[in-house]
GUTOR-199122 format. One record per residue: residue number from 0; residue in one letter; x, y, z of N, C-alpha, C, O in turn. Coordinates in steps of 0.001 Angstrom, whole numbers, m for minus. Layout:
N
+-----+----+---------+---------+---------+---------+---------+---------+---------+---------+---------+---------+---------+---------+
:   i : aa :     n.X :     n.Y :     n.Z :    ca.X :    ca.Y :    ca.Z :     c.X :     c.Y :     c.Z :     o.X :     o.Y :     o.Z :
+-----+----+---------+---------+---------+---------+---------+---------+---------+---------+---------+---------+---------+---------+
: NUM :  a :       X :       Y :       Z :       X :       Y :       Z :       X :       Y :       Z :       X :       Y :       Z :
...
+-----+----+---------+---------+---------+---------+---------+---------+---------+---------+---------+---------+---------+---------+
END
This chain:
109
+-----+----+---------+---------+---------+---------+---------+---------+---------+---------+---------+---------+---------+---------+
:   i : aa :     n.X :     n.Y :     n.Z :    ca.X :    ca.Y :    ca.Z :     c.X :     c.Y :     c.Z :     o.X :     o.Y :     o.Z :
+-----+----+---------+---------+---------+---------+---------+---------+---------+---------+---------+---------+---------+---------+
:   0 :  m :  m77554 :   50159 :  195897 :  m76562 :   51241 :  196106 :  m77072 :   52752 :  196522 :  m76286 :   53609 :  196927 :
:   1 :  l :  m78330 :   52945 :  196387 :  m78902 :   53936 :  197007 :  m79110 :   53880 :  198459 :  m79054 :   54934 :  199093 :
:   2 :  e :  m79353 :   52731 :  199076 :  m79302 :   52289 :  200412 :  m78056 :   52700 :  200923 :  m78054 :   53546 :  201817 :
:   3 :  k :  m76893 :   52193 :  200461 :  m75432 :   52321 :  200680 :  m75127 :   53843 :  200809 :  m74437 :   54318 :  201712 :
:   4 :  t :  m75723 :   54568 :  199795 :  m75152 :   56121 :  199621 :  m76073 :   56877 :  200761 :  m75569 :   57826 :  201361 :
:   5 :  t :  m77270 :   56510 :  201030 :  m78024 :   57057 :  202164 :  m77231 :   56811 :  203453 :  m76947 :   57710 :  204245 :
:   6 :  r :  m76956 :   55756 :  203572 :  m76229 :   55150 :  204984 :  m74890 :   56186 :  205319 :  m74572 :   56809 :  206331 :
:   7 :  i :  m74275 :   56052 :  203961 :  m72655 :   56755 :  204334 :  m73060 :   58310 :  204372 :  m72318 :   59060 :  205006 :
:   8 :  n :  m74177 :   58831 :  203740 :  m74348 :   60229 :  203691 :  m74626 :   60527 :  205458 :  m74088 :   61428 :  206101 :
:   9 :  y :  m75532 :   59581 :  205954 :  m75866 :   59959 :  207443 :  m74579 :   59645 :  208261 :  m74342 :   60485 :  209130 :
:  10 :  l :  m73675 :   58582 :  208164 :  m72677 :   58439 :  208785 :  m71590 :   59731 :  208565 :  m70899 :   60233 :  209452 :
:  11 :  f :  m71627 :   60054 :  207396 :  m70726 :   61303 :  207124 :  m71205 :   62557 :  207917 :  m70393 :   63421 :  208248 :
:  12 :  d :  m72452 :   62645 :  208200 :  m73212 :   63903 :  208717 :  m72750 :   63808 :  210383 :  m72322 :   64772 :  211018 :
:  13 :  f :  m72898 :   62718 :  210817 :  m72724 :   62320 :  212163 :  m71152 :   62462 :  212588 :  m70745 :   62899 :  213665 :
:  14 :  y :  m70444 :   62039 :  211606 :  m69024 :   61717 :  212153 :  m67860 :   62469 :  211079 :  m66691 :   62100 :  210970 :
:  15 :  q :  m68422 :   63471 :  210420 :  m67385 :   64114 :  209739 :  m66334 :   65060 :  210201 :  m65347 :   65434 :  209569 :
:  16 :  s :  m66711 :   65396 :  211431 :  m65758 :   66276 :  212211 :  m64358 :   65557 :  212738 :  m63277 :   66080 :  213009 :
:  17 :  l :  m64828 :   63968 :  212792 :  m63775 :   63331 :  213113 :  m62730 :   62820 :  211882 :  m61889 :   61941 :  212068 :
:  18 :  l :  m62902 :   63439 :  210741 :  m62351 :   63145 :  209586 :  m61218 :   64341 :  209122 :  m61367 :   65496 :  209520 :
:  19 :  t :  m60271 :   64023 :  208395 :  m59374 :   65088 :  207916 :  m60138 :   66102 :  207068 :  m61309 :   65946 :  206721 :
:  20 :  p :  m59305 :   67250 :  206737 :  m60059 :   68000 :  205674 :  m60137 :   67337 :  204332 :  m61134 :   67527 :  203635 :
:  21 :  k :  m59136 :   66557 :  203913 :  m59103 :   65945 :  202651 :  m60146 :   64898 :  202589 :  m60880 :   64761 :  201610 :
:  22 :  q :  m60196 :   64194 :  203600 :  m61284 :   63267 :  203590 :  m62551 :   63770 :  203551 :  m63318 :   63143 :  202822 :
:  23 :  r :  m63085 :   64909 :  204237 :  m64117 :   65727 :  204225 :  m64429 :   66104 :  202543 :  m65432 :   65913 :  201856 :
:  24 :  n :  m63323 :   66618 :  202281 :  m63529 :   67144 :  200513 :  m64007 :   66067 :  199998 :  m65156 :   65993 :  199562 :
:  25 :  y :  m63121 :   65061 :  199996 :  m63133 :   63837 :  198787 :  m64947 :   63475 :  199065 :  m65730 :   63425 :  198116 :
:  26 :  m :  m65381 :   63250 :  200523 :  m66572 :   62622 :  200781 :  m67772 :   63764 :  200403 :  m68938 :   63487 :  200121 :
:  27 :  e :  m67354 :   64716 :  200452 :  m68638 :   65802 :  200153 :  m68582 :   65978 :  198529 :  m69664 :   66244 :  198007 :
:  28 :  l :  m67581 :   65876 :  197772 :  m67600 :   66032 :  196378 :  m68331 :   64768 :  195986 :  m69311 :   64918 :  195256 :
:  29 :  y :  m68025 :   63635 :  196335 :  m68309 :   62225 :  195631 :  m69727 :   62067 :  196189 :  m70660 :   61836 :  195419 :
:  30 :  y :  m69942 :   62205 :  197723 :  m71368 :   61834 :  197970 :  m72596 :   62962 :  198038 :  m73759 :   62669 :  197759 :
:  31 :  l :  m72197 :   64203 :  198421 :  m72997 :   65155 :  198311 :  m73107 :   66037 :  197044 :  m74150 :   66662 :  196853 :
:  32 :  e :  m72081 :   66115 :  196173 :  m72177 :   67096 :  195055 :  m72156 :   66061 :  193895 :  m72272 :   66534 :  192764 :
:  33 :  d :  m72030 :   64773 :  194013 :  m72227 :   63713 :  192996 :  m71085 :   63975 :  191966 :  m71302 :   63758 :  190774 :
:  34 :  y :  m69899 :   64427 :  192381 :  m68527 :   64323 :  191460 :  m68105 :   62842 :  191165 :  m68297 :   61915 :  191953 :
:  35 :  s :  m67532 :   62732 :  189991 :  m67165 :   61420 :  189523 :  m65870 :   61215 :  190304 :  m65471 :   62173 :  190967 :
:  36 :  l :  m65218 :   60166 :  190308 :  m63890 :   59965 :  190809 :  m62775 :   60801 :  189876 :  m61806 :   61402 :  190339 :
:  37 :  g :  m63097 :   60713 :  188594 :  m62234 :   61337 :  187723 :  m62237 :   63001 :  187755 :  m61225 :   63644 :  187477 :
:  38 :  e :  m63342 :   63540 :  188083 :  m63626 :   64906 :  188366 :  m62907 :   65448 :  189832 :  m62471 :   66581 :  190036 :
:  39 :  i :  m62916 :   64364 :  190727 :  m62409 :   64878 :  192095 :  m60794 :   64827 :  191973 :  m60057 :   65623 :  192556 :
:  40 :  s :  m60327 :   63729 :  191096 :  m58888 :   63661 :  190911 :  m58473 :   64810 :  190031 :  m57375 :   65287 :  190318 :
:  41 :  e :  m59000 :   65257 :  189202 :  m58759 :   66508 :  188417 :  m58320 :   67811 :  189368 :  m57354 :   68570 :  189292 :
:  42 :  t :  m59488 :   67739 :  190333 :  m59723 :   69181 :  191099 :  m58536 :   69025 :  192089 :  m58049 :   70072 :  192515 :
:  43 :  f :  m58025 :   67877 :  192496 :  m57036 :   67957 :  193464 :  m55728 :   67343 :  192900 :  m54796 :   67122 :  193674 :
:  44 :  d :  m55636 :   67085 :  191692 :  m54274 :   66813 :  190786 :  m53729 :   65438 :  191427 :  m52544 :   65326 :  191738 :
:  45 :  v :  m54579 :   64489 :  191590 :  m54113 :   63082 :  191969 :  m54834 :   62184 :  191247 :  m55915 :   62456 :  190725 :
:  46 :  s :  m54221 :   60989 :  191183 :  m54780 :   59884 :  190572 :  m56326 :   59553 :  190855 :  m56907 :   59836 :  191902 :
:  47 :  r :  m56891 :   58911 :  189753 :  m58048 :   58658 :  190182 :  m58333 :   57266 :  191194 :  m59382 :   57016 :  191789 :
:  48 :  q :  m57250 :   56571 :  191189 :  m56983 :   55552 :  192115 :  m56693 :   55980 :  193689 :  m56986 :   55361 :  194712 :
:  49 :  a :  m56092 :   57107 :  193550 :  m55742 :   57673 :  194977 :  m57223 :   58023 :  195583 :  m57574 :   57821 :  196746 :
:  50 :  v :  m57945 :   58547 :  194621 :  m59360 :   59192 :  195173 :  m60264 :   58081 :  195689 :  m60929 :   58143 :  196724 :
:  51 :  y :  m60209 :   57079 :  194859 :  m60789 :   55807 :  195069 :  m60590 :   55152 :  196242 :  m61497 :   54632 :  196893 :
:  52 :  d :  m59273 :   55155 :  196581 :  m58602 :   54303 :  197816 :  m59089 :   55364 :  199018 :  m59480 :   54814 :  200048 :
:  53 :  n :  m59104 :   56585 :  198997 :  m59259 :   57494 :  199850 :  m60640 :   57283 :  200278 :  m60808 :   57089 :  201482 :
:  54 :  i :  m61563 :   57284 :  199580 :  m63082 :   57134 :  199604 :  m63539 :   55872 :  200541 :  m64313 :   55890 :  201498 :
:  55 :  r :  m62903 :   54891 :  200036 :  m63232 :   53549 :  200441 :  m62631 :   53456 :  201852 :  m63332 :   52949 :  202728 :
:  56 :  r :  m61360 :   53912 :  202166 :  m60768 :   53999 :  203423 :  m61681 :   54777 :  204658 :  m61881 :   54402 :  205814 :
:  57 :  t :  m62139 :   55979 :  203963 :  m62939 :   56797 :  204835 :  m64297 :   56184 :  204953 :  m64801 :   56342 :  206065 :
:  58 :  e :  m65016 :   55524 :  204084 :  m66074 :   54657 :  204130 :  m65922 :   53645 :  205428 :  m66822 :   53405 :  206232 :
:  59 :  t :  m64667 :   53141 :  205453 :  m64531 :   52108 :  206498 :  m64506 :   52682 :  207661 :  m65217 :   52242 :  208565 :
:  60 :  m :  m63671 :   53785 :  207853 :  m63620 :   54685 :  209214 :  m64862 :   55122 :  209461 :  m65166 :   54979 :  210645 :
:  61 :  l :  m65771 :   55643 :  208731 :  m67244 :   55835 :  209150 :  m67701 :   54734 :  209762 :  m68147 :   54915 :  210895 :
:  62 :  e :  m67719 :   53472 :  209266 :  m68407 :   52272 :  209775 :  m67776 :   51984 :  210949 :  m68484 :   51504 :  211834 :
:  63 :  e :  m66586 :   52164 :  211183 :  m65931 :   51698 :  212562 :  m66213 :   52727 :  213644 :  m66166 :   52404 :  214831 :
:  64 :  y :  m66471 :   53820 :  213296 :  m67111 :   55045 :  214190 :  m68348 :   54576 :  214629 :  m68552 :   54578 :  215843 :
:  65 :  e :  m69278 :   54142 :  213810 :  m70509 :   53830 :  213948 :  m70617 :   52513 :  214881 :  m71568 :   52362 :  215648 :
:  66 :  k :  m69670 :   51663 :  214769 :  m69764 :   50345 :  215416 :  m69486 :   50672 :  216988 :  m70034 :   50122 :  217943 :
:  67 :  k :  m68493 :   51710 :  217027 :  m68447 :   52172 :  218521 :  m69150 :   53105 :  219154 :  m69229 :   52980 :  220377 :
:  68 :  l :  m69800 :   54209 :  218538 :  m70605 :   55085 :  218757 :  m72009 :   55001 :  218678 :  m72745 :   55505 :  219527 :
:  69 :  h :  m72419 :   54367 :  217665 :  m73795 :   53841 :  217577 :  m74909 :   55271 :  217292 :  m76109 :   55245 :  217566 :
:  70 :  l :  m74191 :   56444 :  216698 :  m74980 :   57525 :  216753 :  m76126 :   57380 :  215546 :  m77255 :   57837 :  215725 :
:  71 :  y :  m75765 :   56732 :  214347 :  m76890 :   56523 :  213435 :  m77965 :   55431 :  213813 :  m79158 :   55525 :  213521 :
:  72 :  e :  m77470 :   54528 :  214407 :  m78311 :   53563 :  214996 :  m79516 :   54001 :  216103 :  m80654 :   53532 :  216139 :
:  73 :  k :  m78991 :   54946 :  216920 :  m79800 :   55478 :  217802 :  m80722 :   56502 :  217121 :  m81896 :   56552 :  217488 :
:  74 :  f :  m80309 :   57259 :  216230 :  m81054 :   58250 :  215395 :  m82187 :   57370 :  214733 :  m83351 :   57768 :  214750 :
:  75 :  k :  m81856 :   56243 :  214185 :  m82626 :   55524 :  213341 :  m84027 :   55092 :  214554 :  m85220 :   55138 :  214256 :
:  76 :  k :  m83493 :   54711 :  215852 :  m84571 :   54329 :  216737 :  m85500 :   55247 :  217153 :  m86706 :   55041 :  217289 :
:  77 :  r :  m84776 :   56480 :  217392 :  m85454 :   57557 :  217901 :  m86532 :   57736 :  216766 :  m87713 :   57727 :  217112 :
:  78 :  q :  m86188 :   57911 :  215332 :  m87149 :   58061 :  214173 :  m88283 :   57184 :  214243 :  m89433 :   57568 :  214032 :
:  79 :  q :  m87950 :   55961 :  214550 :  m89072 :   55070 :  214538 :  m90073 :   55257 :  215829 :  m91290 :   55085 :  215763 :
:  80 :  v :  m89450 :   55586 :  216856 :  m90332 :   55967 :  217965 :  m91245 :   57134 :  217788 :  m92382 :   57174 :  218258 :
:  81 :  i :  m90715 :   58034 :  217120 :  m91457 :   59000 :  216648 :  m92443 :   58747 :  215776 :  m93592 :   59147 :  215969 :
:  82 :  k :  m92096 :   58081 :  214770 :  m93054 :   57718 :  213785 :  m94276 :   56874 :  214500 :  m95426 :   57170 :  214178 :
:  83 :  e :  m94068 :   55915 :  215384 :  m94941 :   55444 :  216023 :  m95972 :   56153 :  216963 :  m97133 :   55796 :  217161 :
:  84 :  m :  m95323 :   57221 :  217501 :  m96062 :   58061 :  218388 :  m96845 :   58846 :  217468 :  m98012 :   59080 :  217781 :
:  85 :  e :  m96372 :   59304 :  216348 :  m97383 :   60160 :  215337 :  m98714 :   59091 :  215089 :  m99909 :   59333 :  215257 :
:  86 :  a :  m98201 :   58098 :  214728 :  m99421 :   56874 :  214156 : m100387 :   56900 :  215323 : m101546 :   57192 :  215028 :
:  87 :  e : m100106 :   56634 :  216657 : m100831 :   56544 :  217926 : m101691 :   57844 :  218148 : m102890 :   57939 :  218413 :
:  88 :  y : m100845 :   58706 :  217985 : m101533 :   60042 :  218248 : m102803 :   60183 :  217207 : m103956 :   60452 :  217544 :
:  89 :  d : m102373 :   59962 :  215983 : m103535 :   59904 :  215235 : m104814 :   59188 :  215213 : m105889 :   59421 :  214660 :
:  90 :  k : m104317 :   58089 :  216105 : m105541 :   56988 :  216518 : m106292 :   57555 :  217809 : m107359 :   57027 :  218124 :
:  91 :  g : m105810 :   58549 :  218527 : m106209 :   59124 :  219842 : m105682 :   58346 :  220862 : m106367 :   58276 :  221883 :
:  92 :  r : m104573 :   57710 :  220831 : m104165 :   56609 :  221777 : m102689 :   57179 :  222552 : m101936 :   56572 :  223313 :
:  93 :  l : m102628 :   58365 :  222110 : m101118 :   58919 :  222670 : m101061 :   58696 :  224321 : m100175 :   58028 :  224854 :
:  94 :  p : m102020 :   59281 :  224972 : m101881 :   59423 :  226228 : m101572 :   58219 :  227168 : m100880 :   58325 :  228180 :
:  95 :  e : m102276 :   56815 :  226643 : m101885 :   55882 :  227447 : m100466 :   54978 :  226997 :  m99989 :   54019 :  227602 :
:  96 :  l :  m99985 :   55604 :  225766 :  m98594 :   54910 :  225287 :  m97484 :   55877 :  225630 :  m96335 :   55501 :  225394 :
:  97 :  f :  m97686 :   57139 :  226184 :  m96865 :   58153 :  226197 :  m95724 :   57657 :  227110 :  m94551 :   57818 :  226776 :
:  98 :  q :  m96047 :   57099 :  228178 :  m94945 :   56754 :  229274 :  m94044 :   55896 :  228777 :  m92852 :   56075 :  229026 :
:  99 :  d :  m94491 :   54769 :  227955 :  m93870 :   53768 :  227357 :  m92619 :   54368 :  226284 :  m91437 :   54025 :  226250 :
: 100 :  w :  m93237 :   55238 :  225556 :  m92185 :   55893 :  224530 :  m91496 :   56687 :  225120 :  m90352 :   56738 :  224669 :
: 101 :  l :  m91758 :   57534 :  226191 :  m90878 :   58281 :  226849 :  m89617 :   57364 :  227485 :  m88450 :   57753 :  227429 :
: 102 :  h :  m89962 :   56283 :  228005 :  m88906 :   55656 :  228487 :  m88043 :   55061 :  227572 :  m86871 :   54931 :  227924 :
: 103 :  q :  m88487 :   54551 :  226121 :  m87901 :   54099 :  225050 :  m86861 :   55205 :  224558 :  m85742 :   54839 :  224199 :
: 104 :  l :  m87227 :   56598 :  224535 :  m86325 :   57572 :  224228 :  m85134 :   57874 :  225279 :  m83987 :   58245 :  225030 :
: 105 :  q :  m85694 :   57627 :  226433 :  m84578 :   57853 :  227583 :  m83410 :   56962 :  227497 :  m82282 :   57264 :  227887 :
: 106 :  e :  m83769 :   55792 :  226935 :  m82908 :   54494 :  226770 :  m82031 :   54914 :  225770 :  m80917 :   54425 :  225957 :
: 107 :  l :  m82098 :   55696 :  224685 :  m81540 :   55856 :  223601 :  m80526 :   57007 :  223710 :  m79778 :   57243 :  222762 :
: 108 :  e :  m80480 :   57771 :  224908 :  m79564 :   58623 :  225147 :  m78292 :   58253 :  225466 :  m77437 :   59110 :  225689 :
+-----+----+---------+---------+---------+---------+---------+---------+---------+---------+---------+---------+---------+---------+
END
């Protein structure tokens, strides 16, 4: 569950501007503020089921955006390259590997 929550939080960060204000509100409260479905339904005076359905539809939309745009995937790859660079720098091998990493990062643009 934590892995899914982390993924959805990243997807929300990348794609929230593509969502409606209501979708953003529900996702922020549920994922960022840790509100329960019941608390959100009371806040917006709608049924708990309506909140649940909206959040699930929004999660699906975020996954669809990711399938098309790959912003999270590219972010993760950049993070991995940076981690590798840091490890090699610590070993004193950065200069010989710099060109390869630079090329990898350029491919992610």
